[in-house]
C-alpha positions as CSV (number, residue, x, y, z in Angstrom):
1,M,-194.1,-165.3,87.1
2,Q,-197.0,-162.8,86.7
3,K,-200.3,-163.2,88.6
4,L,-203.3,-162.2,86.5
5,L,-206.9,-161.6,87.4
6,L,-208.8,-162.8,84.3
7,G,-210.5,-160.0,82.6
8,A,-207.9,-157.3,83.7
9,V,-205.4,-157.5,80.8
10,A,-205.0,-155.6,77.6
11,L,-206.0,-156.6,74.1
12,L,-203.3,-158.2,71.9
13,F,-204.2,-158.4,68.2
14,A,-202.5,-161.7,67.8
15,A,-202.0,-162.3,64.0
16,E,-198.5,-163.6,64.5
17,P,-197.6,-167.3,64.8
18,A,-198.5,-168.9,68.1
19,L,-195.1,-169.3,69.6
20,A,-196.2,-169.1,73.2
21,D,-199.2,-169.9,75.3
22,L,-202.2,-167.6,74.7
23,L,-204.6,-166.5,77.5
24,V,-208.0,-165.5,76.2
25,T,-209.7,-163.5,78.9
26,N,-212.6,-161.1,79.6
27,V,-215.0,-163.0,77.3
28,K,-218.6,-164.3,77.8
29,G,-218.0,-167.9,76.7
30,V,-220.9,-169.9,75.4
31,R,-220.7,-173.6,74.4
32,A,-222.8,-176.7,74.3
33,T,-222.0,-179.5,76.7
34,P,-221.8,-183.2,75.8
35,D,-225.4,-183.6,77.1
36,R,-226.5,-180.6,74.9
37,Q,-226.9,-178.0,77.6
38,I,-225.6,-174.4,77.5
39,E,-222.4,-173.9,79.5
40,R,-220.8,-170.5,80.2
41,F,-217.1,-169.7,80.8
42,T,-214.9,-166.7,81.0
43,G,-211.7,-167.6,79.1
44,L,-209.3,-170.1,77.6
45,L,-205.7,-171.0,78.1
46,V,-204.3,-172.1,74.8
47,G,-200.9,-173.9,74.5
48,D,-198.2,-173.0,72.2
49,D,-199.3,-176.0,70.0
50,G,-202.7,-174.2,69.4
51,K,-204.7,-176.6,71.6
52,V,-206.9,-175.8,74.6
53,K,-205.1,-176.4,77.9
54,R,-207.8,-175.1,80.2
55,V,-211.3,-173.7,80.1
56,L,-211.6,-170.9,82.6
57,K,-214.4,-169.9,84.8
58,G,-213.1,-166.8,86.6
59,E,-210.3,-168.3,88.6
60,Q,-206.9,-166.7,89.3
61,F,-203.6,-168.4,88.6
62,K,-200.0,-167.7,87.7
63,L,-198.8,-167.6,84.1
64,P,-195.2,-167.7,82.8
65,A,-193.7,-164.5,81.6
66,G,-194.2,-164.1,77.8
67,T,-197.7,-165.5,77.7
68,R,-199.7,-163.8,75.0
69,V,-203.0,-162.3,76.1
70,L,-206.2,-161.7,74.1
71,N,-208.6,-159.4,76.1
72,G,-211.9,-160.1,74.5
73,G,-213.3,-156.8,75.8
74,G,-216.4,-158.5,77.2
75,R,-217.4,-159.9,73.8
76,V,-219.1,-163.3,73.3
77,L,-216.8,-166.2,72.5
78,M,-218.1,-169.4,71.0
79,P,-216.5,-172.6,69.6
80,G,-215.9,-172.4,65.9
81,L,-219.0,-173.6,64.2
82,I,-219.1,-176.7,62.0
83,D,-221.3,-177.2,58.9
84,A,-222.0,-180.9,58.8
85,H,-223.1,-180.9,55.1
86,G,-221.7,-178.5,52.5
87,H,-220.0,-178.3,49.1
88,V,-216.8,-176.3,49.5
89,M,-215.6,-176.2,45.9
90,G,-219.1,-175.8,44.5
91,Y,-219.7,-172.9,46.9
92,G,-216.4,-171.2,45.8
93,L,-217.1,-171.7,42.1
94,A,-220.7,-170.4,42.6
95,L,-219.3,-167.2,44.1
96,G,-217.7,-166.5,40.7
97,Q,-220.7,-167.5,38.5
98,L,-224.0,-166.0,37.6
99,D,-226.0,-165.9,40.8
100,L,-229.7,-166.5,40.4
101,T,-230.5,-166.8,44.1
102,G,-233.7,-165.1,45.1
103,T,-235.0,-164.3,41.6
104,K,-238.7,-163.6,41.9
105,S,-239.7,-164.4,38.4
106,L,-238.6,-165.8,35.1
107,A,-238.2,-162.3,33.8
108,E,-235.8,-161.4,36.6
109,L,-233.8,-164.6,35.7
110,Q,-233.7,-163.5,32.1
111,Q,-232.6,-160.0,33.0
112,R,-229.7,-161.2,35.2
113,L,-228.7,-163.6,32.5
114,R,-228.6,-160.8,29.9
115,E,-226.6,-158.5,32.1
116,Y,-224.1,-161.3,33.0
117,A,-223.6,-162.2,29.4
118,A,-223.0,-158.6,28.5
119,A,-220.5,-158.2,31.3
120,N,-218.6,-161.4,30.4
121,P,-218.4,-161.5,26.6
122,D,-215.4,-163.8,26.4
123,L,-216.9,-166.7,28.4
124,P,-217.4,-169.7,26.1
125,W,-220.2,-171.0,28.4
126,I,-222.4,-169.1,30.8
127,T,-223.0,-171.2,34.0
128,G,-224.9,-170.2,37.0
129,R,-227.1,-171.5,39.8
130,G,-229.7,-170.7,42.4
131,W,-233.0,-170.3,40.6
132,N,-236.1,-171.6,42.3
133,Q,-239.4,-171.6,40.5
134,E,-241.2,-172.0,43.7
135,L,-240.5,-168.3,44.3
136,W,-242.1,-167.3,41.0
137,P,-245.8,-166.3,40.6
138,D,-246.6,-169.2,38.2
139,R,-244.2,-171.7,39.7
140,K,-243.4,-173.0,36.3
141,F,-240.0,-174.6,35.5
142,P,-237.9,-172.5,33.0
143,T,-237.4,-174.0,29.6
144,S,-234.8,-173.9,26.9
145,S,-236.8,-171.4,24.9
146,D,-237.0,-169.1,28.0
147,L,-233.2,-169.0,28.1
148,D,-232.9,-168.5,24.3
149,A,-235.1,-165.4,24.7
150,A,-232.3,-163.9,26.8
151,V,-229.0,-165.4,25.3
152,K,-228.7,-167.5,22.1
153,D,-225.1,-166.9,20.9
154,R,-223.4,-169.3,23.3
155,P,-224.2,-172.2,25.7
156,V,-226.1,-171.3,28.9
157,W,-226.4,-173.9,31.7
158,L,-228.2,-172.9,34.9
159,E,-228.5,-175.1,38.0
160,R,-231.5,-175.1,40.2
161,V,-231.0,-174.0,43.8
162,D,-231.0,-177.6,45.1
163,G,-228.4,-178.9,42.6
164,H,-230.8,-181.6,41.3
165,A,-231.9,-180.0,38.1
166,S,-230.4,-177.7,35.4
167,V,-231.8,-176.0,32.4
168,G,-229.9,-175.2,29.2
169,N,-230.5,-173.0,26.2
170,G,-230.5,-174.3,22.6
171,A,-226.8,-173.7,22.2
172,A,-226.0,-175.8,25.3
173,L,-228.2,-178.7,24.1
174,A,-226.6,-178.6,20.7
175,A,-223.1,-178.6,22.2
176,A,-224.1,-181.7,24.2
177,G,-225.7,-183.4,21.2
178,V,-229.1,-183.5,22.8
179,T,-232.1,-183.6,20.5
180,A,-235.8,-184.2,20.8
181,A,-235.0,-187.9,20.3
182,T,-232.6,-188.1,23.3
183,K,-233.9,-190.3,26.1
184,A,-233.2,-189.6,29.7
185,P,-231.1,-192.2,31.5
186,P,-232.5,-194.2,34.4
187,G,-232.9,-192.0,37.4
188,G,-233.4,-188.8,35.3
189,E,-235.9,-186.8,33.3
190,I,-235.7,-184.3,30.5
191,I,-238.5,-181.7,30.3
192,D,-238.4,-178.8,27.8
193,G,-234.7,-178.3,28.2
194,M,-234.7,-179.0,31.9
195,F,-232.6,-182.0,33.0
196,V,-233.4,-183.6,36.4
197,D,-230.9,-185.7,38.5
198,A,-229.1,-188.4,36.4
199,A,-230.1,-186.6,33.1
200,T,-227.9,-183.6,34.0
201,A,-224.8,-185.6,33.2
202,L,-225.8,-185.5,29.5
203,V,-224.9,-181.8,29.4
204,D,-222.6,-181.5,32.5
205,R,-219.9,-183.6,30.7
206,H,-219.7,-181.0,28.0
207,V,-219.3,-177.9,30.2
208,P,-215.6,-176.9,30.3
209,A,-214.2,-178.2,33.6
210,P,-212.7,-175.7,36.0
211,T,-209.0,-175.3,35.6
212,A,-206.6,-175.9,38.5
213,K,-206.2,-172.1,38.9
214,M,-210.0,-171.7,39.0
215,R,-210.3,-174.3,41.7
216,D,-207.5,-172.7,43.8
217,A,-209.3,-169.3,43.6
218,A,-212.7,-171.0,44.4
219,L,-211.3,-172.7,47.5
220,A,-209.8,-169.4,48.7
221,R,-213.1,-167.6,48.1
222,A,-215.1,-170.2,49.9
223,Q,-212.7,-170.3,52.9
224,Q,-212.9,-166.6,53.4
225,A,-216.7,-166.6,53.1
226,L,-217.0,-169.4,55.6
227,F,-214.7,-167.8,58.1
228,S,-216.7,-164.6,57.8
229,R,-219.8,-166.6,58.9
230,G,-218.1,-168.2,61.9
231,L,-217.4,-171.6,60.3
232,T,-214.1,-173.3,61.2
233,A,-214.8,-176.8,59.9
234,V,-217.1,-178.4,57.2
235,A,-218.0,-181.8,56.0
236,D,-217.5,-181.6,52.2
237,M,-220.1,-183.8,50.8
238,G,-218.9,-184.9,47.4
239,T,-215.2,-184.3,46.9
240,S,-213.8,-185.1,43.5
241,R,-210.1,-186.1,43.0
242,P,-209.3,-182.7,41.4
243,E,-210.9,-180.9,44.4
244,W,-208.9,-183.1,46.8
245,D,-205.7,-182.2,44.9
246,A,-206.6,-178.5,45.2
247,M,-207.2,-178.8,49.0
248,N,-203.8,-180.5,49.5
249,L,-202.0,-178.0,47.3
250,A,-203.6,-175.1,49.3
251,Y,-202.2,-176.4,52.5
252,G,-198.7,-176.7,50.9
253,T,-198.9,-173.0,49.9
254,G,-200.3,-171.9,53.2
255,G,-203.8,-171.4,51.9
256,L,-205.8,-174.2,53.7
257,K,-206.7,-173.1,57.2
258,I,-210.3,-174.4,57.5
259,R,-210.8,-178.0,58.6
260,I,-212.4,-180.3,56.0
261,M,-213.9,-183.7,56.6
262,S,-214.0,-184.9,53.0
263,Y,-216.6,-187.4,51.7
264,A,-215.7,-188.6,48.2
265,A,-218.2,-188.0,45.4
266,G,-219.2,-191.6,44.9
267,S,-217.3,-194.9,44.6
268,D,-215.2,-193.9,41.6
269,A,-214.0,-190.7,43.3
270,L,-213.3,-192.7,46.5
271,Q,-211.0,-195.0,44.6
272,A,-209.2,-192.1,42.9
273,I,-208.7,-190.3,46.2
274,E,-207.6,-193.4,48.0
275,A,-204.6,-193.6,45.7
276,D,-203.3,-190.3,47.2
277,R,-204.1,-190.5,50.9
278,S,-202.6,-191.8,54.0
279,P,-205.1,-193.0,56.7
280,G,-206.3,-190.4,59.2
281,W,-205.9,-186.7,59.3
282,R,-203.2,-184.6,57.5
283,W,-201.9,-181.1,57.6
284,E,-202.4,-180.4,61.3
285,D,-206.0,-181.8,61.2
286,R,-207.0,-179.7,58.3
287,L,-208.0,-182.4,55.9
288,R,-209.1,-186.0,56.1
289,L,-210.8,-188.4,53.7
290,T,-213.6,-189.5,56.0
291,G,-216.0,-191.4,53.9
292,V,-218.0,-191.6,50.7
293,K,-221.2,-189.8,49.7
294,L,-223.8,-191.7,47.7
295,Y,-227.3,-190.7,46.4
296,S,-230.5,-192.6,46.8
297,D,-232.9,-190.0,45.3
298,G,-233.3,-186.5,44.1
299,A,-234.8,-183.3,45.6
300,L,-238.3,-182.3,46.6
301,G,-238.3,-179.1,44.6
302,S,-237.8,-180.8,41.3
303,R,-240.0,-183.8,42.3
304,G,-237.0,-186.1,42.2
305,A,-237.3,-187.1,45.9
306,W,-238.5,-190.7,46.0
307,L,-241.8,-191.0,47.8
308,K,-243.8,-194.0,49.0
309,A,-247.0,-192.5,47.5
310,P,-247.5,-190.2,44.5
311,Y,-246.9,-186.4,44.9
312,A,-250.0,-184.7,46.0
313,D,-249.4,-182.0,43.3
314,A,-248.3,-184.4,40.6
315,P,-250.1,-187.7,41.0
316,H,-248.4,-189.2,38.0
317,T,-245.0,-189.5,39.8
318,R,-243.4,-190.7,43.0
319,G,-240.0,-189.3,42.2
320,L,-236.8,-191.0,41.2
321,P,-234.7,-193.7,42.9
322,L,-231.1,-193.1,41.8
323,I,-229.8,-196.5,42.9
324,S,-231.2,-199.9,43.5
325,P,-231.2,-201.3,47.1
326,E,-228.8,-204.1,45.9
327,E,-226.4,-201.7,44.4
328,L,-226.5,-199.4,47.4
329,V,-225.6,-202.4,49.7
330,K,-222.9,-203.5,47.3
331,Q,-221.2,-200.1,47.1
332,G,-221.7,-199.5,50.8
333,R,-220.2,-202.8,51.8
334,A,-217.2,-202.2,49.6
335,A,-216.5,-198.8,51.0
336,A,-217.2,-199.8,54.7
337,G,-214.9,-202.8,54.2
338,R,-212.1,-200.4,53.4
339,G,-212.7,-198.4,56.5
340,H,-214.8,-195.6,55.1
341,Q,-217.8,-194.0,56.6
342,L,-221.1,-194.1,54.6
343,A,-223.1,-190.9,54.0
344,V,-226.1,-191.3,51.8
345,H,-228.4,-188.6,50.5
346,A,-232.1,-189.4,51.1
347,I,-234.9,-186.9,51.0
348,G,-238.1,-188.8,50.2
349,D,-239.7,-191.3,52.6
350,A,-239.2,-194.2,50.2
351,A,-235.5,-193.3,49.8
352,N,-235.0,-193.0,53.6
353,D,-236.7,-196.5,54.0
354,M,-234.3,-197.9,51.4
355,V,-231.2,-196.4,52.9
356,L,-232.1,-197.5,56.5
357,G,-232.6,-201.0,55.1
358,A,-229.3,-201.0,53.3
359,F,-227.5,-199.7,56.4
360,A,-229.0,-202.6,58.4
361,A,-227.9,-205.1,55.8
362,I,-224.4,-203.6,55.8
363,G,-224.2,-203.8,59.6
364,C,-224.1,-200.1,60.5
365,S,-225.4,-200.9,64.0
366,Q,-222.3,-203.0,64.7
367,G,-219.3,-201.3,66.2
368,D,-218.7,-197.6,65.7
369,R,-219.5,-197.1,62.0
370,R,-221.6,-193.9,62.3
371,C,-223.5,-194.3,59.1
372,R,-225.2,-191.1,58.1
373,V,-228.4,-190.2,56.2
374,E,-227.9,-186.9,54.6
375,H,-231.0,-184.7,54.8
376,A,-233.6,-187.2,56.1
377,Q,-236.2,-184.6,55.2
378,I,-239.3,-186.7,54.7
379,V,-239.4,-189.9,56.8
380,D,-242.4,-192.2,57.3
381,G,-243.4,-191.9,60.9
382,A,-243.0,-195.7,61.3
383,D,-239.3,-195.4,60.2
384,L,-238.2,-192.6,62.6
385,N,-237.1,-195.0,65.4
386,R,-235.0,-197.0,62.9
387,F,-232.4,-194.2,63.0
388,A,-231.5,-194.8,66.6
389,D,-232.1,-198.5,66.5
390,G,-229.5,-198.7,63.6
391,K,-227.1,-196.2,65.2
392,V,-227.6,-194.0,62.2
393,I,-226.8,-190.3,62.3
394,A,-229.3,-187.8,60.9
395,S,-227.4,-185.1,59.0
396,M,-230.0,-182.4,58.7
397,Q,-230.2,-178.7,57.5
398,P,-232.6,-176.5,59.5
399,V,-232.8,-173.9,56.8
400,H,-234.2,-176.4,54.4
401,Q,-237.3,-176.6,56.5
402,T,-237.8,-172.8,56.5
403,S,-237.1,-172.7,52.8
404,D,-239.2,-175.7,51.9
405,R,-242.2,-175.7,54.2
406,T,-244.9,-174.4,51.8
407,M,-243.5,-176.5,49.0
408,A,-243.5,-179.6,51.3
409,E,-247.1,-178.9,52.1
410,A,-247.9,-178.8,48.4
411,R,-245.8,-181.8,47.4
412,L,-247.1,-184.1,50.2
413,G,-250.4,-182.7,51.4
414,P,-251.2,-182.2,55.1
415,Q,-251.7,-185.9,56.0
416,R,-248.1,-186.9,55.1
417,L,-246.1,-184.3,57.1
418,G,-245.7,-186.3,60.3
419,G,-242.1,-187.3,59.6
420,A,-241.1,-184.1,57.8
421,Y,-238.1,-182.3,59.1
422,A,-238.7,-184.1,62.4
423,W,-235.7,-182.9,64.4
424,Q,-237.1,-183.1,67.9
425,T,-238.8,-186.4,67.3
426,L,-235.6,-187.9,66.1
427,A,-233.7,-186.4,69.1
428,R,-236.2,-187.9,71.5
429,H,-235.5,-191.3,69.9
430,R,-231.8,-190.6,70.8
431,T,-230.7,-190.1,67.2
432,M,-227.7,-187.9,66.9
433,L,-228.4,-184.8,64.8
434,A,-225.5,-183.3,62.8
435,L,-226.6,-179.9,61.5
436,G,-225.5,-177.9,58.5
437,S,-226.8,-175.8,55.6
438,D,-226.1,-177.7,52.3
439,F,-224.3,-174.6,51.0
440,P,-224.4,-173.4,48.3
441,V,-228.0,-174.6,48.1
442,E,-228.5,-172.3,51.2
443,D,-226.4,-169.6,52.6
444,P,-223.8,-171.2,54.9
445,N,-224.5,-168.7,57.7
446,P,-224.8,-171.1,60.7
447,F,-226.7,-168.4,62.7
448,H,-229.5,-168.7,60.2
449,G,-229.5,-172.4,60.9
450,L,-229.4,-172.0,64.7
451,A,-232.3,-169.6,64.6
452,A,-234.3,-171.9,62.3
453,A,-233.6,-174.8,64.6
454,V,-235.0,-173.2,67.7
455,S,-237.9,-171.3,66.1
456,R,-239.0,-173.3,63.0
457,Q,-239.3,-169.8,61.4
458,G,-237.5,-168.2,58.4
459,L,-235.7,-164.9,58.3
460,D,-239.1,-163.3,57.8
461,D,-240.2,-164.6,61.2
462,Q,-242.9,-166.7,59.5
463,P,-245.0,-168.6,60.3
464,P,-246.1,-167.2,63.7
465,G,-245.0,-169.6,66.4
466,G,-243.1,-171.7,64.0
467,W,-244.0,-174.5,61.5
468,R,-244.9,-177.7,63.3
469,P,-243.4,-176.1,66.4
470,W,-243.2,-179.3,68.5
471,E,-240.2,-180.1,66.4
472,K,-238.2,-177.1,67.6
473,L,-234.8,-177.9,69.2
474,T,-233.5,-176.3,72.3
475,L,-230.5,-173.9,71.8
476,G,-228.3,-176.5,73.5
477,Q,-229.3,-179.1,71.1
478,A,-228.9,-176.8,68.1
479,L,-225.5,-175.5,69.2
480,A,-224.3,-179.1,69.8
481,G,-225.5,-179.9,66.3
482,F,-223.4,-177.2,64.8
483,T,-220.3,-178.0,67.0
484,R,-219.5,-181.1,68.9
485,D,-222.2,-183.4,67.4
486,A,-221.2,-182.3,63.9
487,A,-217.6,-183.1,64.8
488,H,-218.6,-186.5,66.2
489,A,-220.5,-187.2,62.9
490,G,-217.2,-186.9,61.1
491,F,-215.1,-188.9,63.6
492,A,-213.4,-185.6,64.7
493,E,-214.7,-185.2,68.3
494,A,-211.3,-185.7,69.8
495,R,-209.8,-182.9,67.6
496,F,-212.3,-180.1,67.5
497,G,-215.8,-179.0,68.1
498,G,-216.2,-178.3,71.8
499,L,-213.2,-176.3,73.0
500,D,-212.4,-179.2,75.3
501,V,-209.0,-179.7,76.8
502,G,-206.7,-181.2,74.1
503,Q,-208.8,-180.0,71.2
504,W,-207.7,-177.3,68.7
505,A,-208.5,-173.8,69.9
506,D,-210.8,-172.9,67.0
507,F,-213.2,-170.1,68.2
508,I,-215.1,-167.1,67.2
509,L,-216.0,-163.7,68.8
510,V,-219.5,-162.5,68.0
511,D,-221.5,-159.4,68.7
512,R,-224.3,-160.9,70.8
513,D,-225.0,-163.7,73.3
514,P,-226.9,-166.5,71.5
515,A,-228.6,-167.6,74.7
516,A,-229.9,-164.1,75.5
517,V,-231.5,-163.0,72.3
518,T,-234.7,-163.8,70.3
519,P,-234.4,-166.1,67.3
520,H,-234.9,-163.1,65.1
521,D,-231.8,-161.5,66.5
522,L,-229.9,-164.7,66.7
523,A,-230.2,-165.1,63.0
524,R,-228.6,-161.7,62.6
525,T,-225.5,-162.4,64.7
526,Q,-222.3,-160.8,63.3
527,V,-219.0,-162.6,63.6
528,L,-216.3,-160.2,64.6
529,E,-213.2,-162.5,64.6
530,T,-212.4,-166.1,63.7
531,W,-209.5,-168.0,65.2
532,M,-208.0,-171.3,64.2
533,A,-205.6,-173.1,66.5
534,G,-205.0,-170.0,68.5
535,R,-204.3,-167.8,65.5
536,K,-206.6,-165.1,64.1
537,V,-207.5,-165.9,60.5
538,W,-210.3,-163.5,59.8
539,E,-211.6,-160.2,61.3
540,R,-214.6,-158.0,60.3
541,A,-213.5,-154.7,58.8
542,A,-214.4,-151.7,60.9
543,G,-217.8,-150.4,59.9
544,A,-218.7,-153.5,57.9
545,G,-222.5,-153.9,57.8
546,E,-224.7,-156.9,58.2
547,R,-224.8,-159.4,55.3
548,G,-228.1,-160.0,53.6
């Protein structure tokens, strides 16, 4: 037996399989406790099964000969972070498409489109995403004619940053058989070649579907990008059966290492996936069909979010309900009756009101159902306490607030912001907050989310003091939202999220202490290494700079 003083052993670059216990020592450990306080520790003892055996706080003890040792060199260790709302395959596919994120004008969009088309002459369709007209000087939506001015020889189909609207050129509309006489389906709109919410299906169904090979590559791209940002688990909000198949195949070929809490993309996808699943977790807790994702409305940016009163900047509309209350209750009861968790997208205050009512009718407050509202961005102040009363989890994305604040002010007016992005108010009502990013709508970097949560400021440090600063979270609350509370929201708290004894040893090493830096610096945290089940799965290359 060898007696070790923690912090006095050499670094082992442990990329080999975990065949013996692993001592992680000489680290500055930081995690959130179950009561959402910050706790510090000095190391971990990980069993040969990849699970935490002991959380260390400077004590001495004897270890068996052969124990592997990772000397952290005084670096900061945190639990692997969890994104409670993302789109894994959509993110991976987007990484291989035309990226329009951050375009500052229609002209810049058109130039990127021309360059992409010239660089990819063999693509039958040009697809891309990420445009946001709110960043453009005139804030006008792009039109079919605008795209034709850049590319006319083949279909072009470009998705808005929020995923709730897309615009096509003339060739795309022709390929889809859309004409001036085409009417939008219920829950959708068509405006000068832009398709909102349910109307996007008119063109989507004609876009060539990704091949199995493309999905495999997309999953691999997404996993590496998520690991590089410190994410070790995600809730995949809207898994299709082909995507489910790709995830299972990836594990079989050794490619699936991240943990995925899967929520089927609607009732039809749920039934399709149910035919190929066994209850509970599979693949060493890498994948589980956890529930179903449903939609009640659209997004604020495209004015599809369903409001109780008309938009302040568009008095002719209140947005679009995408499902009736009766149908939501019907589908929710059917899924819950088969043991599935319910996760429902709701952004506008009318949509949140409807979803909370449906959850009450379904009986979400009975037992341990953990029904979730995804986004809960604009909630009537009178409805905020209904989350806790109904035992409903609020799955929220801090970076949406920093991206949307000026738009929210324009869409709602100053008198209707009381329940907007109301994180601390919900927390005071004892509502559990599961935090994420909604990637690829936003960058999945969880440190951007942590910084936004504690500051109510964007990466530009605006506005001074934070937007509606009384809704800031403490670092303990925010870190819990990205770790143990996000795991709890997906029925995974016994398996990962807190580095508790018996949980998987999923952890990251980072370049700064989140509890000892400003929000500005917190947002710029660099992940150095990512470990899953006691094995290193990603490491930052020497000299690699900060991501944008």
